[in-house]
C-alpha positions as CSV (number, residue, x, y, z in Angstrom):
1,X,131.9,106.0,69.7
2,X,131.2,103.9,72.8
3,X,127.9,104.2,74.6
4,X,127.8,106.3,77.8
5,X,127.4,104.3,81.0
6,X,126.2,107.2,83.2
7,X,123.6,109.8,82.9
8,X,122.5,112.6,85.3
9,X,118.8,112.5,86.5
10,X,118.2,115.5,84.1
11,X,118.7,113.1,81.2
12,X,115.8,111.0,79.8
13,X,112.3,110.2,80.9
14,X,110.1,107.4,82.0
15,X,110.0,105.8,78.5
16,X,113.7,104.9,78.8
17,X,113.5,102.2,81.5
18,X,115.4,99.7,79.3
19,X,118.5,101.9,79.7
20,X,117.9,103.7,83.0
21,X,115.9,101.1,84.8
22,X,112.5,101.8,86.2
23,X,113.7,103.9,89.1
24,X,116.2,105.9,87.1
25,X,113.6,106.6,84.3
26,X,111.0,107.7,86.9
27,X,113.6,109.9,88.6
28,X,114.3,111.6,85.3
29,X,110.6,112.0,84.7
30,X,110.1,113.7,88.1
31,X,113.0,116.1,87.4
32,X,111.4,116.8,84.0
33,X,108.1,117.9,85.6
34,X,109.8,119.9,88.3
35,X,109.4,117.9,91.5
36,X,112.0,118.2,94.3
37,X,114.3,115.3,93.6
38,X,117.7,115.0,95.3
39,X,120.3,115.4,92.5
40,X,122.2,112.3,91.3
41,X,123.0,110.1,88.4
42,X,122.1,106.7,87.0
43,X,124.6,104.0,86.0
44,X,122.8,102.2,83.1
45,X,121.7,98.6,82.7
46,X,124.3,98.3,79.9
47,X,127.1,98.6,82.5
48,X,125.4,95.9,84.6
49,X,125.0,93.5,81.7
50,X,128.7,93.9,80.8
51,X,129.7,93.4,84.4
52,X,127.6,90.2,84.6
53,X,129.1,88.9,81.4
54,X,132.7,89.6,82.2
55,X,132.8,89.7,86.0
56,X,134.5,93.0,85.8
57,X,133.5,96.7,85.9
58,X,133.5,98.1,82.3
59,X,136.9,99.7,81.7
60,X,135.4,103.1,81.0
61,X,133.1,103.2,84.0
62,X,135.5,104.4,86.7
63,X,136.4,107.4,84.6
64,X,132.7,108.2,84.0
65,X,131.9,107.6,87.6
66,X,134.6,110.1,88.7
67,X,133.3,112.7,86.2
68,X,129.7,112.2,87.4
69,X,130.9,112.7,91.0
70,X,132.7,115.9,90.2
71,X,129.6,117.3,88.4
72,X,127.4,116.3,91.4
73,X,129.9,118.0,93.8
74,X,129.7,121.2,91.7
75,X,126.0,121.1,91.6
76,X,125.7,120.8,95.4
77,X,128.8,122.7,96.5
78,X,130.1,119.7,98.5
79,X,133.0,117.3,98.2
80,X,132.8,113.5,98.3
81,X,134.9,112.3,101.2
82,X,135.8,115.8,102.5
83,X,135.1,116.0,106.2
84,X,134.8,119.8,106.0
85,X,131.9,119.8,103.6
86,X,131.0,116.2,102.9
87,X,128.8,114.9,100.1
88,X,127.1,111.6,101.0
89,X,125.2,109.5,98.6
90,X,122.9,106.5,98.4
91,X,123.5,103.6,96.0
92,X,120.3,101.9,95.0
93,X,119.3,99.2,92.5
94,X,116.7,100.0,89.8
95,X,115.7,97.3,87.3
96,X,113.3,97.9,84.4
97,X,110.5,96.0,86.3
98,X,109.9,96.7,89.9
99,X,111.4,94.1,92.2
100,X,110.7,95.5,95.7
101,X,113.4,94.5,98.2
102,X,115.0,91.9,96.0
103,X,118.2,93.7,95.3
104,X,120.6,95.8,97.4
105,X,120.9,99.3,98.6
106,X,123.7,101.0,100.5
107,X,123.0,104.3,102.2
108,X,125.3,107.1,103.6
109,X,128.2,106.2,101.2
110,X,131.0,108.7,101.8
111,X,130.8,108.4,105.6
112,X,134.1,107.8,107.5
113,X,135.0,108.4,111.2
114,X,136.5,111.8,110.2
115,X,133.3,112.8,108.3
116,X,131.2,111.6,111.3
117,X,133.3,113.8,113.7
118,X,133.0,116.8,111.4
119,X,129.2,116.3,110.9
120,X,128.7,116.1,114.6
121,X,130.4,119.5,115.0
122,X,128.7,121.1,112.0
123,X,125.2,120.1,112.9
124,X,125.6,120.2,116.7
125,X,124.0,116.7,116.6
126,X,126.6,114.0,117.4
127,X,123.9,111.3,117.6
128,X,122.8,112.0,114.1
129,X,126.3,111.9,112.7
130,X,127.3,108.6,114.4
131,X,123.9,107.1,113.5
132,X,124.7,107.8,109.9
133,X,128.1,106.1,110.2
134,X,126.6,103.2,112.1
135,X,124.0,102.7,109.3
136,X,126.7,102.8,106.6
137,X,129.0,100.3,108.3
138,X,126.0,98.0,108.9
139,X,124.9,98.0,105.3
140,X,128.4,98.0,103.8
141,X,129.4,95.1,106.0
142,X,126.3,93.0,105.2
143,X,125.9,93.8,101.5
144,X,129.4,94.5,100.2
145,X,131.4,92.3,102.6
146,X,128.7,89.6,103.0
147,X,128.7,89.4,106.8
148,X,125.7,87.3,107.8
149,X,122.9,89.4,109.3
150,X,122.7,87.0,112.2
151,X,126.3,88.0,113.3
152,X,125.4,91.7,113.4
153,X,122.2,90.8,115.3
154,X,124.3,89.1,118.0
155,X,126.5,92.2,118.3
156,X,123.4,94.4,118.4
157,X,121.9,92.4,121.2
158,X,125.1,92.5,123.2
159,X,125.4,96.3,122.9
160,X,121.7,97.0,123.6
161,X,122.0,94.8,126.8
162,X,125.2,96.5,127.8
163,X,123.7,100.0,127.6
164,X,120.4,99.0,129.0
165,X,118.1,99.9,126.1
166,X,115.7,98.0,123.9
167,X,116.3,99.5,120.5
168,X,119.1,101.1,118.5
169,X,117.1,104.3,118.3
170,X,117.5,104.6,122.1
171,X,121.3,104.4,122.0
172,X,123.3,107.6,122.6
173,X,126.6,108.5,120.9
174,X,128.8,106.1,123.0
175,X,126.4,103.3,122.3
176,X,126.3,104.0,118.6
177,X,130.1,104.1,118.5
178,X,130.3,100.8,120.4
179,X,127.8,99.2,118.0
180,X,129.7,100.5,114.9
181,X,133.0,99.3,116.3
182,X,131.5,95.8,116.9
183,X,130.3,95.7,113.2
184,X,133.7,96.7,111.9
185,X,135.6,94.1,114.0
186,X,133.2,91.4,112.9
187,X,133.6,92.4,109.3
188,X,137.4,92.4,109.6
189,X,137.3,89.0,111.3
190,X,135.2,87.4,108.6
191,X,136.9,89.0,105.6
192,X,140.5,88.9,107.0
193,X,140.9,92.5,105.7
194,X,141.0,95.9,107.4
195,X,137.7,97.7,107.0
196,X,138.2,100.2,104.1
197,X,138.2,103.9,104.8
198,X,138.4,105.3,101.3
199,X,135.0,106.7,100.2
200,X,135.7,106.1,96.5
201,X,136.4,102.4,97.3
202,X,133.2,102.3,99.2
203,X,131.3,103.7,96.2
204,X,132.9,101.4,93.6
205,X,132.3,98.3,95.7
206,X,128.8,99.3,96.6
207,X,128.0,99.6,92.8
208,X,129.5,96.2,92.3
209,X,127.4,94.7,95.1
210,X,124.2,96.1,93.5
211,X,125.2,94.6,90.2
212,X,125.9,91.2,91.9
213,X,122.5,91.3,93.6
214,X,120.8,91.0,90.2
215,X,121.6,87.3,90.4
216,X,121.0,86.7,94.1
217,X,118.9,83.7,95.0
218,X,115.9,85.8,96.1
219,X,116.1,88.0,93.0
220,X,116.2,85.0,90.7
221,X,113.2,83.4,92.6
222,X,111.2,86.7,92.3
223,X,112.0,87.0,88.6
224,X,110.8,83.4,88.0
225,X,107.6,84.0,89.8
226,X,106.9,87.3,88.1
227,X,108.2,86.1,84.7
228,X,110.8,88.9,84.4
229,X,113.6,88.1,81.9
230,X,116.9,87.3,83.5
231,X,119.1,89.1,81.0
232,X,117.9,92.6,81.6
233,X,120.3,93.6,84.4
234,X,119.8,96.4,86.8
235,X,120.7,100.1,86.7
236,X,122.3,101.7,89.7
237,X,121.1,105.1,91.0
238,X,123.6,107.2,92.9
239,X,121.7,110.0,94.7
240,X,122.7,112.7,97.1
241,X,121.6,111.8,100.7
242,X,118.7,113.5,102.4
243,X,118.7,113.0,106.1
244,X,115.4,112.0,107.6
245,X,117.2,111.1,110.8
246,X,118.6,114.6,111.3
247,X,116.0,116.2,113.7
248,X,112.5,116.1,115.0
249,X,111.2,117.9,111.9
250,X,112.9,115.3,109.7
251,X,111.6,111.9,108.7
252,X,110.9,109.5,105.9
253,X,107.9,107.7,104.5
254,X,106.2,105.8,101.8
255,X,102.9,106.9,100.3
256,X,100.3,105.6,97.8
257,X,97.9,107.8,96.0
258,X,95.1,105.3,96.7
259,X,94.8,102.3,99.0
260,X,96.8,99.5,97.2
261,X,95.0,96.8,99.2
262,X,91.3,97.8,98.5
263,X,91.4,100.6,95.9
264,X,89.7,103.1,98.2
265,X,90.3,106.7,97.2
266,X,92.5,108.9,99.3
267,X,96.2,108.9,100.2
268,X,97.6,106.0,102.2
269,X,101.1,105.5,103.7
270,X,103.5,105.5,106.6
271,X,105.8,108.1,108.1
272,X,108.6,107.8,110.6
273,X,110.2,110.7,112.4
274,X,114.0,110.7,112.7
275,X,114.5,107.8,110.3
276,X,116.0,106.8,107.0
277,X,114.1,105.1,104.2
278,X,115.0,101.5,104.9
279,X,113.4,101.8,108.4
280,X,110.0,102.2,106.9
281,X,110.0,99.3,104.4
282,X,111.9,97.0,106.8
283,X,109.0,97.3,109.3
284,X,111.4,97.4,112.3
285,X,109.6,100.4,113.8
286,X,105.9,100.9,113.8
287,X,105.0,104.0,111.8
288,X,102.5,106.8,111.9
289,X,99.8,107.1,109.2
290,X,99.7,110.0,106.8
291,X,96.6,111.2,108.7
292,X,98.7,111.5,111.9
293,X,101.5,113.1,109.9
294,X,99.0,115.7,108.7
295,X,98.2,116.6,112.3
296,X,101.8,116.9,113.5
297,X,103.4,118.3,110.3
298,X,100.6,120.0,108.3
299,X,102.8,122.1,106.1
300,X,105.0,119.3,104.7
301,X,101.9,117.0,104.5
302,X,100.1,119.5,102.4
303,X,103.1,119.7,100.0
304,X,103.2,115.9,99.9
305,X,99.5,115.8,99.0
306,X,100.1,118.2,96.1
307,X,103.0,116.1,94.8
308,X,100.9,112.9,95.0
309,X,98.0,114.5,93.1
310,X,100.5,115.8,90.5
311,X,102.1,112.3,90.0
312,X,98.8,110.4,89.8
313,X,97.5,112.9,87.2
314,X,100.8,112.7,85.3
315,X,101.0,108.8,85.3
316,X,97.3,108.3,85.1
317,X,97.6,105.5,87.7
318,X,98.2,104.6,91.3
319,X,101.6,105.8,92.3
320,X,103.9,104.5,95.0
321,X,106.1,107.3,96.3
322,X,109.1,107.3,98.6
323,X,109.9,110.6,100.3
324,X,112.2,112.1,102.9
325,X,111.8,115.3,104.9
326,X,115.0,117.1,106.1
327,X,114.4,119.9,108.5
328,X,110.9,120.6,107.2
329,X,111.8,120.4,103.5
330,X,110.2,117.7,101.4
331,X,112.2,115.6,98.9
332,X,110.9,112.9,96.6
333,X,113.3,109.9,96.4
334,X,111.4,107.8,93.9
335,X,108.1,106.9,92.4
336,X,106.6,104.0,90.4
337,X,103.3,102.7,89.3
338,X,102.2,100.9,92.5
339,X,101.7,97.2,92.9
340,X,98.1,96.4,94.0
341,X,95.8,93.6,94.9
342,X,93.3,92.2,92.5
343,X,90.5,94.0,94.2
344,X,92.3,97.3,94.0
345,X,93.2,96.7,90.3
346,X,89.5,96.5,89.3
347,X,88.3,99.3,91.5
348,X,91.1,101.7,90.6
349,X,90.7,101.0,86.9
350,X,87.0,102.0,87.1
351,X,87.7,105.0,89.3
352,X,90.2,106.4,86.8
353,X,87.6,106.0,84.0
354,X,85.1,107.9,86.1
355,X,87.7,110.7,86.8
356,X,88.4,111.0,83.0
357,X,92.0,109.9,83.4
358,X,91.7,106.8,81.2
359,X,89.2,105.3,78.8
360,X,87.2,102.2,79.6
361,X,89.2,100.4,76.9
362,X,92.4,101.2,78.7
363,X,90.8,100.1,82.0
364,X,90.2,96.7,80.4
365,X,94.0,96.4,79.7
366,X,94.9,97.1,83.3
367,X,93.2,93.9,84.7
368,X,93.7,90.3,83.8
369,X,92.2,86.9,84.2
370,X,94.6,85.9,87.0
371,X,93.4,88.8,89.0
372,X,89.8,87.9,88.4
373,X,90.6,84.3,89.6
374,X,92.0,85.7,92.8
375,X,88.7,87.5,93.5
376,X,86.9,84.2,93.3
377,X,88.8,82.7,96.2
378,X,86.6,81.9,99.2
379,X,86.2,84.1,102.3
380,X,85.9,83.2,106.0
381,X,82.4,82.2,107.3
382,X,82.1,83.9,110.7
383,X,78.6,82.8,111.5
384,X,79.8,80.0,113.9
385,X,81.9,80.1,117.0
386,X,85.2,81.7,116.3
387,X,88.1,82.8,118.5
388,X,89.7,86.1,117.4
389,X,93.3,86.4,118.7
390,X,94.3,89.8,117.4
391,X,93.9,92.4,114.8
392,X,96.6,93.9,112.7
393,X,96.8,96.0,109.5
394,X,95.0,94.4,106.6
395,X,97.9,94.5,104.2
396,X,96.9,92.1,101.4
397,X,93.4,90.6,101.2
398,X,92.4,87.0,101.2
399,X,91.6,84.2,103.6
400,X,94.5,82.0,104.6
401,X,94.7,79.0,106.9
402,X,97.7,77.1,108.0
403,X,100.1,75.9,110.7
404,X,102.2,78.5,112.3
405,X,105.8,78.5,111.1
406,X,108.5,81.0,112.3
407,X,111.2,80.3,109.8
408,X,111.2,80.7,106.0
409,X,113.3,77.5,105.4
410,X,110.9,75.4,107.5
411,X,107.9,77.0,105.7
412,X,109.4,75.8,102.4
413,X,110.1,72.3,103.7
414,X,106.5,72.0,105.0
415,X,105.1,73.3,101.7
416,X,107.1,70.6,99.9
417,X,105.6,68.0,102.2
418,X,102.1,69.2,101.2
419,X,101.4,71.1,104.4
420,X,99.7,74.5,104.5
421,X,101.5,77.1,106.7
422,X,101.3,80.7,107.8
423,X,104.7,82.4,108.0
424,X,104.8,84.4,111.3
425,X,107.6,87.0,111.8
426,X,108.4,90.1,113.7
427,X,109.0,91.6,110.3
428,X,110.1,90.1,107.0
429,X,113.2,90.9,105.0
430,X,114.1,90.1,101.3
431,X,115.7,86.9,102.6
432,X,112.3,85.6,103.6
433,X,111.0,85.5,100.0
434,X,111.3,81.7,99.7
435,X,109.1,81.3,102.8
436,X,106.6,83.9,101.7
437,X,106.2,82.1,98.4
438,X,105.7,78.8,100.1
439,X,103.2,80.0,102.8
440,X,99.5,80.5,102.4
441,X,99.8,83.8,104.2
442,X,102.1,86.1,106.2
443,X,101.5,87.6,109.7
444,X,103.9,90.1,111.2
445,X,103.9,92.0,114.5
446,X,105.6,95.1,113.0
447,X,105.3,97.2,109.9
448,X,102.4,98.7,108.0
449,X,100.9,98.7,104.5
450,X,104.2,99.9,103.0
451,X,106.4,97.4,104.8
452,X,108.4,94.7,102.9
453,X,105.9,92.0,103.9
454,X,102.9,94.1,102.7
455,X,104.4,95.2,99.4
456,X,105.7,91.8,98.3
457,X,102.5,90.0,99.5
458,X,100.3,92.3,97.4
459,X,102.5,91.8,94.4
460,X,102.2,88.0,94.7
461,X,98.5,88.0,95.5
462,X,99.3,86.5,98.9
463,X,97.3,87.1,102.1
464,X,99.1,89.3,104.6
465,X,98.3,90.9,108.0
466,X,101.0,93.3,109.2
467,X,101.7,95.5,112.2
468,X,99.8,93.2,114.6
469,X,101.2,95.0,117.7
470,X,99.3,93.0,120.2
471,X,101.3,89.9,119.5
472,X,104.8,89.3,120.7
473,X,106.8,87.0,118.4
474,X,109.5,84.8,119.9
475,X,111.0,83.3,116.8
476,X,113.8,81.4,118.6
477,X,111.3,80.0,121.1
478,X,108.9,79.0,118.3
479,X,105.8,80.7,119.7
480,X,103.9,84.0,119.8
481,X,101.9,85.4,122.7
482,X,98.8,87.6,122.6
483,X,97.1,88.6,125.9
484,X,97.6,85.6,128.2
485,X,97.7,83.0,125.3
486,X,100.6,81.4,123.6
487,X,100.4,79.9,120.1
488,X,103.2,77.5,119.2
489,X,104.7,76.4,115.9
490,X,102.5,73.8,114.3
491,X,99.2,75.2,115.7
492,X,96.7,76.2,113.1
493,X,95.6,79.8,112.7
494,X,93.4,81.7,110.2
495,X,94.3,85.2,109.0
496,X,92.0,87.6,107.1
497,X,93.9,90.0,104.9
498,X,90.8,92.0,104.2
499,X,90.0,92.9,107.9
500,X,93.4,92.2,109.6
501,X,91.8,89.6,111.9
502,X,93.8,86.7,113.3
503,X,91.8,83.6,114.5
504,X,92.8,80.5,116.4
505,X,92.1,77.3,114.5
506,X,90.8,76.6,111.0
507,X,87.8,78.6,110.0
508,X,85.2,77.5,107.4
509,X,84.9,79.5,104.2
510,X,82.1,80.7,102.0
511,X,82.0,81.8,98.3
512,X,83.3,85.2,97.5
513,X,80.8,87.9,96.4
514,X,82.5,88.0,93.0
515,X,81.9,84.2,92.5
516,X,78.3,84.7,93.6
517,X,78.0,87.5,90.9
518,X,79.6,85.4,88.2
519,X,77.3,82.5,89.0
520,X,74.2,84.8,88.7
521,X,73.4,84.6,92.4
522,X,74.2,88.3,93.1
523,X,73.2,91.2,91.0
524,X,75.6,94.0,90.6
525,X,72.7,96.5,90.9
526,X,71.7,95.1,94.3
527,X,72.4,96.8,97.6
528,X,74.4,93.8,98.7
529,X,76.9,94.2,95.8
530,X,80.3,95.4,97.0
531,X,82.3,98.0,95.2
532,X,84.6,95.3,93.7
533,X,81.6,93.4,92.4
534,X,80.3,96.6,90.7
535,X,83.8,97.2,89.2
536,X,84.1,93.7,87.9
537,X,80.6,94.0,86.3
538,X,81.5,97.2,84.5
539,X,84.7,95.9,83.1
540,X,83.4,92.4,82.1
541,X,80.3,94.0,80.5
542,X,82.4,96.2,78.4
543,X,84.7,93.3,77.5
544,X,81.7,91.4,76.2
545,X,80.6,94.4,74.1
546,X,83.9,94.8,72.3
547,X,85.3,91.3,72.1
548,X,85.4,89.4,68.8
549,X,86.6,86.1,70.2
550,X,84.2,83.4,71.4
551,X,85.1,81.6,74.6
552,X,84.5,77.9,75.0
553,X,85.3,75.7,78.0
554,X,87.0,72.4,78.6
555,X,84.2,70.2,80.1
556,X,84.2,66.5,80.6
557,X,81.1,66.0,82.8
558,X,77.6,67.5,82.9
559,X,78.6,69.3,86.1
560,X,81.6,70.9,84.3
561,X,79.3,71.9,81.5
562,X,76.6,73.4,83.7
563,X,79.2,75.5,85.6
564,X,80.9,76.6,82.3
565,X,77.5,77.7,81.0
566,X,76.7,79.7,84.1
567,X,80.1,81.4,83.8
568,X,79.4,82.4,80.2
569,X,81.0,79.8,78.1
570,X,79.7,79.7,74.5
571,X,80.2,76.0,74.0
572,X,82.6,73.2,74.8
573,X,85.9,73.6,73.1
574,X,87.1,70.1,74.2
575,X,85.3,67.3,75.9
576,X,87.9,64.7,76.7
577,X,86.2,61.3,76.8
578,X,89.1,59.6,78.7
579,X,88.5,62.0,81.5
580,X,85.0,60.6,82.0
581,X,86.6,57.6,83.6
582,X,88.9,59.2,86.1
583,X,88.3,59.2,89.9
584,X,85.7,56.7,91.2
585,X,85.1,55.5,87.6
586,X,88.7,54.4,87.1
587,X,87.8,50.9,88.3
588,X,85.9,50.4,85.0
589,X,89.1,51.0,83.0
590,X,91.1,48.7,85.3
591,X,88.4,45.9,85.0
592,X,88.5,46.3,81.2
593,X,92.3,46.1,81.0
594,X,92.5,43.1,83.3
595,X,89.5,41.2,81.8
596,X,90.4,37.6,81.2
597,X,88.2,37.2,78.0
598,X,86.2,39.2,75.5
599,X,82.8,38.4,77.2
600,X,84.0,40.1,80.4
601,X,85.3,43.0,78.3
602,X,82.0,43.5,76.5
603,X,80.2,43.4,79.8
604,X,82.4,46.2,81.2
605,X,82.1,48.2,78.0
606,X,78.3,47.9,78.2
607,X,78.4,49.4,81.7
608,X,80.7,52.2,80.6
609,X,78.5,53.0,77.6
610,X,75.5,53.7,79.8
611,X,77.5,56.1,81.9
612,X,79.1,57.8,79.0
613,X,75.8,58.2,77.1
614,X,74.3,59.9,80.2
615,X,77.3,62.2,80.4
616,X,76.9,63.2,76.7
617,X,73.2,63.9,77.2
618,X,73.9,66.0,80.2
619,X,76.7,68.0,78.5
620,X,74.5,68.6,75.4
621,X,71.5,69.7,77.5
622,X,73.7,72.1,79.5
623,X,75.0,73.7,76.3
624,X,71.5,74.1,74.9
625,X,72.5,73.8,71.2
626,X,75.9,75.5,71.5
627,X,78.8,73.7,69.8
628,X,80.5,70.8,71.7
629,X,83.7,69.3,70.4
630,X,84.3,65.7,71.5
631,X,87.7,64.0,71.5
632,X,87.1,60.2,71.2
633,X,90.7,59.1,71.8
634,X,93.9,60.7,73.0
635,X,96.6,58.3,71.8
636,X,99.9,58.3,73.6
């Protein structure tokens, strides 16, 4: 019997991410524990792998897809493609390992002009109905028909100008219709085909587009960086639409059960009224905080807080939650264990121990050496004369300095030339990944802690400041303005991802508190020790108690050995003697090789022997009797 390609959200649990993908497995888990999840079904990773292998949809998938749609129609009492009682769905990717923004999503699948007209009459809200159709045509044209985003941007600017408004959200029905018509005509011009009107064709091609996006350039780059295997494929989640853009008591948001940037306790997130999910992560509109949401919508915020507490207790970890509110009713669209910075990883691990949710042994497995190394990066020294330009949202900590660049391709080119750059954008999109990887840090004028720039930067350990509303970015002109000052491409700025501060020029740096602690210059018990220092101390102290493995260092000079000993090395695992004559001492090797006779050679060797003997003495003294392994020769 052949394997099933499609399962409803009521099937499975979070342990089945190999089959259902991470998103599908977590949706099944939330259904299992009784959370309000919009009904839907998951097309498994098996179907994607077969598609990628053959280039065709598996032969049995269309039949299963039709059966799954019929079951969903029965469950909701709606019909897919029926203007009288339409069922609309979202089509989202969902790989085993989270790849935020790297693959594709198509919302409002099932929308047609006829459905839009009927929805306008049924809801008494024509703007909502045509906004949904505009969103569908936009995403379908770009993602399925591969119309360049820049072409749609041109149409958008023409329509906004013609109707005298600054944003799509300000357009009325006739403006939305004009914008949608423009998208359709551009799509038809570039594809040479009539824009399809069959909802089932929309669904099938949207699924194919998500499968294809597994091997997009940005997805491959992200997998390489995060060391995610390339043969896993992605699942596809088809979920009934919840409309956050329906009314003033509707909206959409992203929430974290703790601060993913610092690890501070308390809920964090962003909420947008009259919006759909992509609006939040895209950062194209500035959001309200969950605190502001609590003031304006206390009932639904209270329900959200209960869900967040439930999920964190259930997963025993920081949870990242996407939710939508439709006419005052809360729905949870997805959850996952949230990506976090190195500081947050250490602090949250210790907090969960103190709360009795995990053991200290488990806390040790939730942090790693790479995260500890990130905490040792320097911080800005603000004791001198500094010029602060602006303050945004501290989205991902660190101290980054570089020349301003407004284009991801130019950021990559500059990085390849050995230049350090800061990528400055209004907001980032998944297409900016190459520039984000190349840059020292990211600065955006829009978006919050849950925007694309913030989430991806945190996952990469990259410094980011987002939602810097006081700056106006002119990407085409190659400058940004703040107050009465303009900063042009190529000028150097410094950004602090821990405070959100943006400074003009290159700021000096000082050692981080964690480095000072590791070097014995700062006690974890002192009043000056920050929460992250205390968290690092607890975890490293426990690691030293339970470990069985000794740790020795590579050290080729007395200075290396002294530092290794300070940092806890229990000896030198390898002292490479050839490394003693690198750098300024290389001239000795050159003189030895180029010596014209043995007398000259012996003279050079004599000089080298004095230096090397002193190095050995220094290394042995630094190790104070601990073992030192010396390599006399490294033959080619």
